[in-house]
C-alpha positions in Angstrom: 46.3 -30.5 -78.3 45.8 -33.4 -80.7 47.6 -34.3 -83.9 44.7 -32.8 -85.9 45.3 -29.4 -84.2 49.1 -29.4 -84.8 48.9 -30.6 -88.4 51.5 -33.3 -87.8 50.6 -37.0 -87.4 52.3 -37.5 -84.0 50.7 -40.9 -83.7 52.3 -42.2 -87.0 54.5 -45.0 -85.7 55.9 -45.7 -89.1 58.4 -43.1 -88.3 60.9 -44.6 -85.9 64.0 -43.3 -84.2 66.8 -45.6 -83.2 67.4 -45.7 -79.5 70.9 -44.3 -79.9 69.5 -41.4 -81.9 66.6 -40.3 -79.7 66.7 -36.6 -79.1 64.6 -37.0 -76.0 67.1 -39.3 -74.4 70.1 -37.3 -75.7 68.7 -34.1 -74.1 67.9 -35.7 -70.7 71.3 -37.4 -70.6 73.0 -34.0 -71.1 71.5 -32.6 -67.9 73.8 -32.4 -64.9 71.5 -33.6 -62.1 68.8 -36.1 -61.5 66.5 -33.4 -60.3 66.9 -31.5 -63.6 66.4 -34.7 -65.6 63.2 -35.4 -63.6 61.8 -31.9 -64.2 62.6 -31.7 -67.9 61.4 -35.2 -68.5 58.0 -34.1 -67.1 58.0 -31.1 -69.4 58.7 -33.2 -72.5 56.2 -35.9 -71.5 53.5 -33.2 -71.1 54.3 -31.8 -74.5 54.1 -35.3 -76.0 50.7 -35.8 -74.3 49.5 -32.5 -75.8 50.7 -33.4 -79.2 49.4 -37.0 -79.2 46.2 -36.5 -77.2 47.2 -39.5 -75.1 47.6 -38.7 -71.4 49.6 -41.8 -70.9 52.3 -41.3 -73.5 55.9 -40.1 -72.9 58.3 -38.2 -75.1 60.7 -41.1 -75.5 61.0 -42.4 -79.1 58.6 -39.7 -80.4 59.2 -38.1 -83.8 60.3 -34.7 -82.5 62.1 -34.1 -85.8 58.8 -33.8 -87.6 57.8 -30.6 -85.7 58.0 -27.4 -87.7 57.3 -23.8 -86.8 53.5 -24.1 -87.5 53.4 -26.9 -85.0 55.5 -25.4 -82.2 53.7 -22.0 -82.5 50.3 -23.8 -82.1 51.7 -25.7 -79.2 52.7 -22.5 -77.5 49.2 -21.1 -78.0 47.6 -24.3 -76.7 49.7 -24.0 -73.5 48.6 -20.4 -73.0 45.0 -21.3 -73.7 45.2 -24.1 -71.1 45.8 -21.4 -68.4 49.4 -22.2 -67.7 51.4 -19.4 -66.1 54.0 -17.6 -68.2 56.9 -19.1 -66.3 55.4 -22.6 -66.7 54.9 -22.2 -70.4 58.4 -20.8 -70.8 59.9 -23.8 -69.0 58.2 -26.1 -71.4 59.3 -24.0 -74.4 62.9 -24.3 -73.1 62.6 -28.1 -73.0 61.1 -28.1 -76.5 63.9 -26.0 -77.9 66.5 -28.2 -76.4 65.0 -31.4 -77.6 64.8 -29.9 -81.1 68.4 -28.9 -80.9 69.3 -32.5 -80.1 67.3 -33.6 -83.1 69.4 -31.2 -85.2 72.6 -32.4 -83.7 71.6 -36.0 -84.5 71.0 -35.0 -88.2 67.3 -35.7 -87.9 66.1 -32.2 -88.8 67.5 -29.6 -91.2 69.1 -26.5 -89.6 66.7 -24.1 -91.2 63.6 -26.0 -90.0 65.2 -26.4 -86.5 65.8 -22.6 -86.2 62.3 -21.7 -87.4 60.7 -24.2 -85.1 62.6 -22.7 -82.1 61.8 -19.1 -83.1 59.1 -18.7 -80.4 58.7 -15.6 -78.3 58.7 -16.2 -74.5 55.5 -15.5 -72.7 55.7 -12.3 -70.8 53.8 -12.3 -67.5 54.3 -10.7 -64.1 52.8 -12.7 -61.3 52.9 -12.3 -57.5 55.2 -14.7 -55.8 53.5 -18.0 -54.9 54.0 -20.0 -51.7 54.0 -19.1 -48.0 56.6 -17.9 -45.6 57.5 -20.3 -42.8 56.9 -18.6 -39.4 59.1 -19.3 -36.4 56.3 -21.0 -34.5 55.6 -23.5 -37.2 59.3 -24.4 -37.5 59.7 -24.6 -33.7 56.7 -27.0 -33.5 58.1 -29.2 -36.3 61.5 -29.3 -34.6 59.8 -30.3 -31.3 58.1 -33.2 -33.2 61.5 -34.3 -34.4 62.9 -34.2 -30.9 60.0 -36.2 -29.6 61.1 -39.0 -32.0 63.8 -41.0 -30.2 64.8 -42.9 -33.3 67.5 -41.9 -35.8 64.9 -40.4 -38.1 64.1 -37.8 -35.4 67.7 -36.6 -35.3 68.0 -36.7 -39.1 64.8 -34.8 -39.7 65.6 -32.1 -37.2 69.0 -31.6 -39.0 67.3 -31.4 -42.4 64.7 -28.9 -41.2 67.4 -26.7 -39.6 69.6 -26.9 -42.8 66.6 -26.0 -45.0 65.8 -23.0 -42.8 69.3 -21.6 -42.4 70.7 -22.2 -45.9 67.7 -21.7 -48.3 68.9 -24.7 -50.3 66.7 -26.4 -52.9 65.4 -29.8 -51.9 67.6 -31.5 -54.5 70.6 -29.8 -53.0 69.7 -31.0 -49.5 69.3 -34.5 -50.9 72.7 -34.4 -52.7 74.8 -33.2 -49.7 77.7 -35.5 -48.9 79.3 -35.9 -45.5 82.6 -34.9 -47.0 81.0 -31.6 -48.1 80.3 -30.6 -44.5 83.0 -28.6 -42.7 82.0 -28.2 -39.0 84.9 -25.8 -38.3 83.6 -23.3 -40.8 79.9 -24.3 -40.3 79.8 -24.6 -44.1 78.5 -27.1 -46.6 79.7 -27.3 -50.2 76.8 -27.4 -52.7 76.7 -28.4 -56.3 73.6 -26.6 -57.6 72.0 -26.0 -60.9 74.3 -26.0 -63.9 76.8 -28.0 -61.9 77.9 -24.7 -60.2 79.5 -25.0 -56.8 78.9 -22.7 -53.9 79.3 -22.7 -50.1 76.4 -22.2 -47.7 76.6 -21.6 -44.0 74.5 -22.8 -41.1 73.8 -21.1 -37.8 75.3 -22.5 -34.5 71.9 -23.8 -33.5 71.6 -25.6 -36.9 75.1 -26.9 -36.6 74.2 -28.4 -33.2 71.4 -30.4 -34.9 73.6 -31.5 -37.8 76.3 -32.7 -35.3 73.7 -34.5 -33.3 72.6 -36.3 -36.5 76.2 -37.1 -37.6 76.9 -38.6 -34.2 74.0 -41.1 -35.0 75.0 -41.4 -38.7 78.6 -42.1 -38.0 81.6 -41.5 -40.3 80.6 -43.9 -43.2 81.2 -42.1 -46.5 78.3 -41.1 -48.6 75.2 -38.9 -48.3 75.0 -36.4 -45.4 71.3 -37.2 -45.0 70.4 -40.8 -45.9 67.2 -42.9 -46.0 66.2 -44.8 -42.9 64.1 -48.0 -43.1 61.2 -48.9 -40.7 63.6 -50.8 -38.5 65.7 -47.7 -37.9 68.6 -48.9 -40.1 70.5 -46.4 -42.3 70.2 -47.4 -45.9 73.5 -48.2 -47.7 74.5 -48.3 -51.3 77.6 -50.5 -51.5 80.1 -49.3 -48.9 78.5 -45.8 -48.6 75.3 -44.4 -47.2 72.7 -44.0 -49.9 71.3 -40.5 -50.7 67.8 -39.3 -50.4 65.6 -37.9 -53.2 64.2 -34.4 -53.3 60.7 -35.9 -52.9 61.8 -37.7 -49.8 63.0 -34.4 -48.3 59.6 -32.9 -49.1 57.8 -35.9 -47.6 59.7 -35.8 -44.3 59.0 -32.0 -44.0 55.2 -32.7 -44.5 55.3 -35.5 -42.0 56.9 -33.4 -39.2 54.6 -30.4 -39.8 51.5 -32.6 -39.7 52.7 -34.2 -36.5 53.1 -30.8 -35.1 49.6 -29.7 -36.1 51.0 -27.0 -38.5 50.0 -26.1 -42.0 51.9 -27.8 -44.8 54.9 -26.1 -46.3 57.1 -27.1 -49.2 60.9 -27.0 -49.1 60.7 -24.0 -51.4 58.7 -22.1 -48.8 61.8 -22.5 -46.6 63.9 -21.1 -49.5 61.7 -18.1 -50.0 61.7 -17.5 -46.3 65.4 -17.6 -46.1 65.8 -15.1 -48.9 63.1 -12.8 -47.5 64.7 -12.8 -44.0 68.1 -11.9 -45.4 66.8 -9.0 -47.5 64.7 -7.8 -44.5 67.9 -7.8 -42.4 69.6 -5.6 -44.9 71.9 -8.2 -46.4 73.2 -7.1 -49.8 71.3 -8.5 -52.8 74.5 -9.8 -54.4 75.4 -11.7 -51.3 71.9 -13.2 -51.0 72.0 -14.1 -54.7 75.3 -15.9 -54.2 74.2 -17.8 -51.1 71.1 -19.2 -52.8 72.7 -19.9 -56.2 70.6 -17.7 -58.4 72.0 -17.0 -61.8 70.4 -13.5 -61.9 69.9 -10.9 -59.2 66.4 -10.3 -60.7 65.4 -13.8 -59.6 66.5 -13.1 -56.0 64.8 -9.7 -56.0 61.4 -11.3 -56.7 61.6 -12.7 -53.1 62.0 -9.2 -51.6 59.1 -8.6 -49.3 59.9 -5.0 -48.4 58.0 -3.3 -51.3 54.8 -5.1 -50.3 55.3 -4.1 -46.7 55.9 -0.5 -47.7 52.7 -0.5 -49.8 50.7 -2.0 -46.9 52.1 0.6 -44.5 51.1 3.3 -47.0 47.5 2.1 -47.2 47.4 1.8 -43.4 47.7 5.6 -43.2 44.3 6.0 -44.7 41.4 6.3 -42.3 38.0 4.8 -43.2 35.2 7.1 -42.0 32.9 5.7 -39.4 29.4 4.9 -40.5 
């Protein structure tokens, strides 16, 4: 969406915002995790690109305070017309509302204009769950690939895969785990998830065996539970602690091991949806499942329930197609 469509000259650089009063920066700095900052930065940058018509621009230093309801409503329509899913549009609208709120807090936009610009209805849409379940054969083959690697990365990657599969953690949560958060006696790991909310997750005995095998290689140095490893097999440090991985690094090692094993690619979130589905299939209470995966609403957890689809398939299987 160009400046001509929105009716505001987004490319007018005569309007400047001091670095200390940039609502883009103020909003991102308010977020509690690096993963959240990365996600919402991407949303704001995409909005800025739609507004400016420049695919290389970012949201930093842009005149967000010039946006009014006629601009934000057209922006919402442009996202829908671009074929974005309802959830994807709503995530961008949430970022837009928050950056406008920061503009109001910084006295860059009047309260009435801010409230009108944010008065956008969410996009209602019901979609089938995306992604794929991770079957036991694929996981077993990937773990075998890890075991075939005699270096420290083999032990680390096997522990990461086992932790992904038996906790359902997000990739950012895996990356942020600390050695001090791991309690081998309880087979538990303390997680700080979205919204800076703490919860405990638990691993199986087989997963604990892999984590313990990795920690024997890792040692007792404080810092990240799972750390980067350079090509020479050295664990990467940050000062006197072991450095942490990124969420993307977790996704990359998963892809690497699956490809080595000749399996189809999966994302860390495929492991998460598999974990939730397996628990619900086993009859675990929805509230307990919700607590384990750190969902704010049980409705989010319920979307991963595979039982209704299975019952529908079983119902259709009762039909007999006449022979030709």
